[in-house]
C-alpha positions in Angstrom: -0.4 0.1 0.3 1.8 3.5 -1.0 2.9 5.4 2.0 0.4 8.5 1.3 -2.6 6.2 1.7 -1.9 4.9 4.8 -1.0 8.4 6.2 -4.7 9.3 5.1 -6.0 6.3 6.7 -4.7 7.1 10.1 -5.5 10.5 10.2 -9.0 9.1 9.3 -8.6 7.2 12.1 -7.4 10.0 14.4 -10.3 12.4 13.3 -13.0 9.6 14.1 -11.1 9.1 18.0 -11.2 13.2 18.1 -14.6 13.9 17.2 -15.5 10.8 19.6 -13.8 12.4 22.5 -15.0 16.1 22.0 -18.7 14.8 21.6 -18.4 12.5 25.1 -16.6 15.5 26.9 -17.7 18.7 25.2 -20.6 18.3 22.9 -23.0 16.4 25.3 -22.3 17.8 27.9 -22.9 21.6 26.2 -26.3 20.1 24.9 -27.2 18.4 28.3 -26.8 22.2 29.7 -28.9 23.5 27.4 -31.6 21.1 27.7 -31.3 21.0 31.4 -30.7 24.6 31.7 -34.2 25.1 29.2 -36.4 22.7 31.6 -34.8 24.6 34.8 -36.0 27.9 33.6 -39.2 26.6 32.8 -40.0 25.1 36.0 -39.0 28.3 38.2 -40.6 30.6 36.0 -43.9 28.3 36.7 -43.2 28.1 40.6 -42.4 31.5 40.3 -46.1 32.4 38.4 -47.9 29.9 41.3 -46.3 32.2 44.2 -47.1 35.0 42.6 -50.8 34.1 42.4 -50.7 32.6 45.7 -50.0 36.0 47.4 -51.7 38.2 44.7 -55.1 35.7 45.1 -55.0 35.7 48.9 -54.7 39.5 49.0 -58.4 40.0 48.6 -59.2 37.6 51.7 -56.1 39.0 53.6 -57.5 42.5 53.4 -61.1 41.5 54.4 -59.5 40.0 57.8 -60.1 41.7 61.1 -58.1 39.5 63.6 -55.4 37.4 62.4 -54.6 35.8 65.3 -58.3 34.1 65.1 -56.9 30.5 63.7 -60.3 30.2 61.6 -59.4 33.9 59.6 -55.8 33.1 59.3 -56.5 29.7 58.0 -59.4 31.4 55.6 -55.8 33.4 54.1 -53.6 30.5 54.0 -56.2 28.0 52.2 -56.7 30.7 49.9 -53.3 30.9 49.0 -52.4 27.1 48.9 -55.4 26.8 46.3 -54.2 29.6 43.9 -50.9 28.1 44.2 -52.1 24.3 43.3 -53.9 25.8 40.6 -50.8 27.4 39.0 -48.2 24.4 39.7 -49.6 21.0 38.7 -48.4 18.0 40.8 -45.2 16.9 39.3 -45.0 19.3 36.7 -42.3 18.7 33.8 -41.6 15.6 36.4 -40.5 17.9 39.3 -41.4 17.2 43.0 -42.3 20.3 45.2 -40.3 19.8 48.2 -41.3 23.2 50.4 -43.9 25.3 50.3 -44.8 28.0 53.4 -47.7 31.1 53.0 -46.5 33.3 56.2 -48.5 36.1 57.2 -48.0 38.9 59.5 -49.6 42.7 60.4 -48.4 46.2 61.1 -49.6 49.2 61.8 -49.8 50.1 58.1 -51.3 46.9 56.5 -50.9 43.4 56.4 -48.3 41.2 54.2 -48.3 37.1 52.9 -45.2 36.1 52.0 -45.2 32.9 49.7 -42.2 30.8 49.3 -41.7 27.2 47.7 -38.8 25.3 46.3 -39.0 22.3 43.8 -36.3 19.5 42.9 -36.0 18.6 39.1 -34.6 15.9 37.9 -31.8 16.2 35.1 -32.1 14.7 31.8 -28.6 14.7 30.1 -26.8 16.0 32.5 -26.8 12.7 34.6 -23.5 11.4 32.8 -21.9 14.0 34.8 -23.2 12.3 37.6 -25.8 15.3 38.3 -29.4 13.3 38.7 -31.1 16.4 40.3 -31.1 20.5 40.5 -33.2 22.7 42.6 -35.5 25.7 42.0 -37.0 28.1 44.3 -39.3 31.1 44.3 -40.8 33.7 46.7 -43.6 36.3 46.4 -44.6 38.9 48.6 -48.0 40.5 48.5 -48.3 43.9 51.0 -51.8 44.4 51.2 -51.9 48.1 52.9 -54.9 49.9 55.4 -57.6 52.1 53.3 -57.8 55.6 54.8 -60.5 57.3 52.8 -62.6 60.5 52.7 -66.0 60.5 51.0 -66.7 64.5 49.7 -70.1 64.7 48.4 -71.2 68.0 46.8 -75.0 68.3 48.0 -75.3 71.8 46.0 -78.5 72.9 45.1 -78.4 71.4 41.6 -78.2 67.8 42.8 -82.0 68.4 44.1 -83.0 70.6 41.2 -82.1 67.2 39.0 -83.5 64.7 41.8 -80.1 62.9 41.7 -79.8 62.9 46.0 -81.5 59.5 46.4 -79.2 58.4 43.4 -76.5 59.2 45.1 -77.4 57.7 48.6 -78.2 54.7 46.8 -74.4 54.2 45.2 -72.9 55.3 48.7 -74.4 53.0 50.5 -73.6 50.4 48.2 -70.2 51.2 47.9 -69.2 51.8 51.3 -72.1 51.5 54.1 -73.6 47.9 52.8 -70.8 45.1 54.5 -72.2 42.9 51.2 -71.0 45.0 48.4 -68.3 47.1 50.3 -65.0 46.1 49.4 -63.9 48.3 52.4 -63.7 46.3 55.6 -65.2 47.5 59.2 -62.4 47.2 61.6 -59.6 47.1 59.0 -60.2 50.4 56.7 -61.2 54.0 58.3 -63.6 55.8 56.4 -65.0 59.6 57.0 -67.3 61.5 55.0 -67.9 65.4 54.3 -70.5 66.8 52.0 -70.3 70.4 50.8 -72.4 72.9 48.9 -71.5 76.7 49.4 -70.2 75.6 52.8 -69.1 72.7 54.6 -70.3 69.8 57.0 -68.3 66.5 58.6 -71.1 64.2 58.1 -69.2 61.2 59.3 -66.0 61.8 61.7 -63.4 59.0 60.2 -63.9 55.9 62.0 -62.5 52.3 61.7 -66.0 50.7 62.7 -67.7 52.7 60.0 -70.4 50.1 59.1 -71.0 48.8 62.6 -70.6 52.0 65.0 -73.9 53.9 65.9 -74.3 56.0 64.3 -72.7 54.6 61.0 -72.0 55.6 58.3 -74.9 54.5 56.2 -77.0 56.6 58.8 -74.9 59.6 57.7 -75.2 58.9 53.9 -79.2 58.9 54.5 -78.8 62.2 56.4 -76.6 64.3 53.8 -78.6 68.0 54.0 -79.4 67.7 50.3 -82.8 69.5 51.1 -84.0 72.1 53.7 -86.6 70.8 56.3 -89.2 72.6 54.8 -88.3 71.1 51.2 -86.3 73.4 49.4 -82.3 72.8 48.7 -79.8 73.5 51.3 -77.7 76.0 48.8 -77.2 76.4 45.4 -73.4 76.6 45.2 -70.5 74.0 44.9 -67.6 75.1 46.8 -65.4 72.3 45.6 -62.1 73.5 46.9 -62.7 73.9 50.3 -64.6 70.4 50.4 -61.4 69.3 49.0 -59.5 70.8 51.7 -61.1 69.1 54.5 -61.2 65.9 53.2 -57.6 66.3 53.1 -57.5 67.5 56.9 -59.6 64.7 58.0 -56.8 62.4 56.4 -54.4 64.0 58.3 -56.2 63.2 61.8 -56.8 60.2 61.4 -54.5 57.8 63.4 -52.4 60.0 65.2 -53.8 63.5 64.7 -51.9 65.9 62.6 -49.5 62.7 61.1 -52.2 60.3 59.4 -52.1 56.6 59.1 -48.5 56.5 58.2 -48.1 53.6 55.7 -52.0 53.5 54.9 -53.7 53.9 51.2 -54.9 57.4 51.9 -57.5 58.4 49.3 -60.5 60.9 48.2 -63.5 60.3 46.7 -64.8 63.2 45.2 -68.4 63.0 43.7 -69.6 66.5 41.9 -72.1 67.4 39.5 -71.1 71.3 39.2 -68.4 73.8 38.9 -66.8 75.9 41.6 -68.6 78.8 42.8 -67.1 80.1 45.9 -64.2 80.8 48.1 -63.2 80.5 52.2 -60.9 83.0 53.5 -60.6 85.8 56.3 -62.1 89.0 54.5 -61.7 92.6 56.5 -64.0 95.5 55.6 -62.7 98.0 54.5 -62.4 101.4 56.6 -64.9 103.3 55.0 -67.8 100.3 55.1 -70.6 100.5 57.6 -69.7 97.5 59.3 -69.9 98.2 63.0 -66.8 95.7 63.5 -63.7 96.0 60.7 -61.6 93.1 61.8 -61.1 90.0 59.8 -63.8 87.3 59.9 -63.7 83.6 58.4 -66.7 83.4 55.7 -67.6 81.9 52.4 -67.5 84.5 49.5 -69.8 83.3 46.3 -71.0 83.8 43.2 -74.4 82.0 42.5 -75.3 80.2 39.6 -78.3 81.7 37.9 -80.5 79.8 35.1 -82.4 83.2 34.2 -81.7 84.6 30.8 -79.0 86.6 32.1 -76.7 83.8 32.9 -78.0 80.9 30.8 -74.9 78.4 30.6 -71.2 78.6 30.9 -69.3 81.0 30.6 -70.5 83.0 33.2 -71.0 87.0 31.8 -68.7 89.8 32.7 -71.6 91.6 34.5 -74.9 91.2 35.5 -77.4 90.0 38.5 -75.5 87.4 39.9 -75.4 87.6 43.4 -72.6 87.5 45.8 -72.1 87.9 49.8 -70.6 86.7 52.9 -71.7 84.0 54.9 -70.9 81.4 57.6 -68.0 78.9 56.5 -69.4 75.9 58.3 -73.1 74.4 58.0 -75.3 75.6 60.2 -78.9 73.9 59.4 -80.2 77.0 58.1 -80.2 77.9 54.1 -76.2 78.7 53.7 -77.1 81.4 51.4 -79.3 83.6 54.1 -76.5 82.8 56.8 -74.5 85.9 57.2 -71.2 85.7 58.6 -70.2 86.4 61.8 -69.6 90.5 62.8 -72.1 91.5 60.1 -73.8 94.1 62.1 -74.5 97.3 59.7 -72.7 95.8 57.0 -74.7 96.4 53.7 -74.3 92.9 53.0 -76.2 91.9 55.7 -79.4 93.2 54.3 -78.7 92.1 50.6 -76.0 90.1 49.7 -76.0 91.9 46.6 -73.9 94.7 48.4 -71.0 92.9 49.2 -69.0 95.0 46.9 -69.6 98.4 49.3 -68.1 96.6 52.3 -64.8 95.2 50.6 -64.2 98.3 48.1 -65.7 96.1 45.5 -62.9 93.7 45.4 -61.7 90.2 46.7 -58.2 88.8 47.5 -55.5 87.9 45.3 -54.7 85.1 47.3 -57.1 82.9 50.0 -56.8 80.4 52.2 -58.7 77.7 54.5 -59.3 79.7 57.9 -60.6 77.2 60.2 -57.0 75.9 60.9 -55.0 79.0 60.5 -52.2 80.3 62.9 -51.4 78.7 66.0 -54.3 76.4 66.1 -53.1 74.9 62.3 -52.9 71.2 61.9 -52.8 68.5 59.2 -52.1 70.0 55.8 -50.9 73.2 56.8 -48.8 74.7 54.3 -47.0 77.5 55.5 -47.7 79.8 52.5 -51.2 79.7 54.0 -50.9 79.1 57.8 -51.5 82.5 59.2 -54.1 85.0 60.1 -55.3 86.6 56.9 -56.0 83.0 55.7 -53.9 84.1 52.5 -51.9 81.9 49.8 -53.6 80.2 47.2 -53.9 82.2 44.0 -57.2 83.4 42.9 -56.0 84.8 39.7 -54.0 81.6 38.4 -54.5 78.2 37.9 -56.7 76.8 35.6 -58.4 80.4 34.8 -56.5 83.7 33.8 -59.5 85.4 36.1 -60.2 88.9 34.8 -59.0 90.8 38.1 -61.1 90.9 41.6 -64.2 93.1 41.2 -67.0 91.5 43.0 -69.6 93.0 40.6 -68.0 90.8 37.7 -69.3 87.4 37.8 -66.7 86.0 36.0 -64.0 87.1 37.9 -65.7 85.6 40.9 -66.4 82.4 39.0 -63.1 81.9 37.6 -61.5 82.4 41.1 -63.4 79.9 42.7 -61.8 77.4 39.7 -58.7 78.7 40.7 -58.8 78.5 44.5 -60.3 74.8 43.9 -57.6 73.8 41.6 -54.6 75.1 43.5 -56.1 73.2 46.4 -56.2 70.0 44.2 -52.7 70.4 43.2 -51.5 70.8 47.2 -52.9 67.5 47.7 -51.2 65.7 44.9 -48.0 67.3 46.2 -48.5 66.2 49.5 -45.2 63.8 50.1 -46.2 62.7 53.3 -49.7 61.2 52.7 -49.3 60.9 49.0 -53.4 61.3 48.8 -54.7 59.9 45.7 -58.2 61.6 44.2 -60.7 59.8 42.6 -63.2 62.3 41.0 -66.5 61.2 39.9 -68.6 64.0 37.6 -72.0 63.4 37.6 -73.5 64.3 34.2 -77.9 65.0 33.7 -79.6 63.8 30.8 -81.8 66.7 30.8 -79.3 69.2 32.2 -81.9 71.4 33.7 -78.3 72.8 35.3 -74.9 73.9 34.0 -73.0 71.4 32.9 -69.6 70.0 34.9 -66.3 70.8 33.4 -64.8 67.1 33.0 -61.5 68.1 31.7 -61.0 70.1 35.1 -62.3 67.3 37.2 -60.0 64.7 35.2 -57.4 67.5 35.7 -58.2 67.3 39.7 -57.7 63.9 39.7 -54.4 63.9 37.5 -55.7 61.0 35.6 -52.9 59.9 33.7 -55.1 57.8 31.1 -57.7 61.0 30.6 -57.9 62.5 27.3 -59.2 65.7 27.1 -62.8 66.1 25.5 -62.5 70.2 25.1 -65.3 71.0 28.2 -64.0 74.6 27.7 -62.2 74.8 24.1 -60.6 78.3 25.1 -58.9 76.7 28.1 -58.0 73.0 26.8 -58.5 71.8 23.6 -60.0 68.2 22.6 -57.7 65.4 22.6 -54.8 66.6 25.6 -53.6 64.8 28.6 -54.6 66.5 31.6 -51.4 64.2 33.7 -49.6 66.6 35.6 -45.9 64.9 36.3 -44.0 64.9 39.7 -47.7 64.9 41.5 -49.7 61.7 42.6 -52.0 60.2 39.8 -55.6 59.3 40.4 -58.6 58.6 38.6 -61.9 60.2 36.9 -65.0 58.5 35.8 -67.4 60.1 33.9 -70.9 59.2 34.9 -74.7 59.7 34.6 -77.2 58.9 37.5 -77.4 55.5 35.7 -74.0 54.5 35.4 -73.3 56.1 39.0 -72.9 52.8 40.4 -70.3 51.8 37.7 -68.3 54.4 38.3 -67.8 53.4 42.1 -67.1 49.8 40.8 -64.2 51.1 38.9 -62.8 53.0 41.9 -63.4 49.9 44.2 -61.4 48.1 41.1 -58.8 50.7 41.5 -58.1 50.0 45.2 -58.1 45.9 44.4 -55.2 46.9 42.3 -53.4 49.3 44.8 -53.1 48.3 48.2 -51.7 45.0 47.1 
């Protein structure tokens, strides 16, 4: 045999041995790693999914539990977690064996936590040739369920009565918060209070952790919201949105430890309104030339009423006309608000006729105002140094949502735009609160017949700071259609546009959002 042929055969034999050795010690282990690692990844992902499902799925029952030291309540939560886990991790999934599982529940001052841990043994396939018969994967999931601190702020202005929506509002509120069979909020776990506002405000229900079972309970308070006077008329015709928001914010701070709220809880203000703001609250000082017997500052509400006559049929308000303005008491007194003069009104021109207010204040209202019930040394809760002073000033009336046309008391448009700005700037302060980080859930109630002026849905969505809302052009001179209302650096919330028929659905949307947020 020729020498070169024998050399070629020896080379072929060496190549065969080389390929065999490479396959045995390199290619097969590498292939085994790829296959077995792929299986490990798949099993670990499924194990993590099962742990996540267990922690989140049991979160609702965890939130509803009122006493975790009660073995039955604890067992309900852990059993639910186990059921969700089992449903998502079948027995011997891909040949694996569950070696450890636990669901641990703990409680703190801010909420409750469930921690789910799981470990599984996984048999190797091709890696057995290297002596690796089994491997282990593990997963953990934690669900932190926060307590809810909620203030419900309800518009009880005269338009609600005119549109006959008061009973609808009361029914929807009962389902949302007062009925334990329909409400997600849990008596003994969450804390709930309620304020109503017209031109003034009233604390209808002091925040209570036993809001459904205490005596009186929030259901009674809902039924007693003063939409109507004892004589049958409406309590008031003035939505004072800014003050309603402020008082709701204040009450959040009074929950738990007064002045600091309930740290760690989910702080929520639910605002329900059917109208546009009309009023300001501040300390007003009569001018030196006023006929008022006392020239000292008085806490009061200044209102620009909504008239539906020919001089003022719809929005925007006129720049002159017969709109009535006046000063009256800043909290609900059980009498028609628009006939209740502010303190120290003796001999004031507005005491005999609210339209005479311009004579007492030199025909101008302040360029900046502020809440008047918590000023100076008595300030508590959400007091901002810029307006926590005896003058009750600090919140602009001339800028915010509208560029207001001045401060003239006889200009209805100036008063209405100032009321918008007051409320808009108040909402901004709430959204920028980094201590409680309150979320604003706003429901705007529209009517089919619309006997009163329509609300500004775009502005209400701006109050909520809804990141998903796109403007419809409620007031195209201010906001064009197709724009986002979301403002960065401020707590986002949610807006729901409703009619009386869909009011319950809006409250259900709030409930769904709470379910997502507390876990």
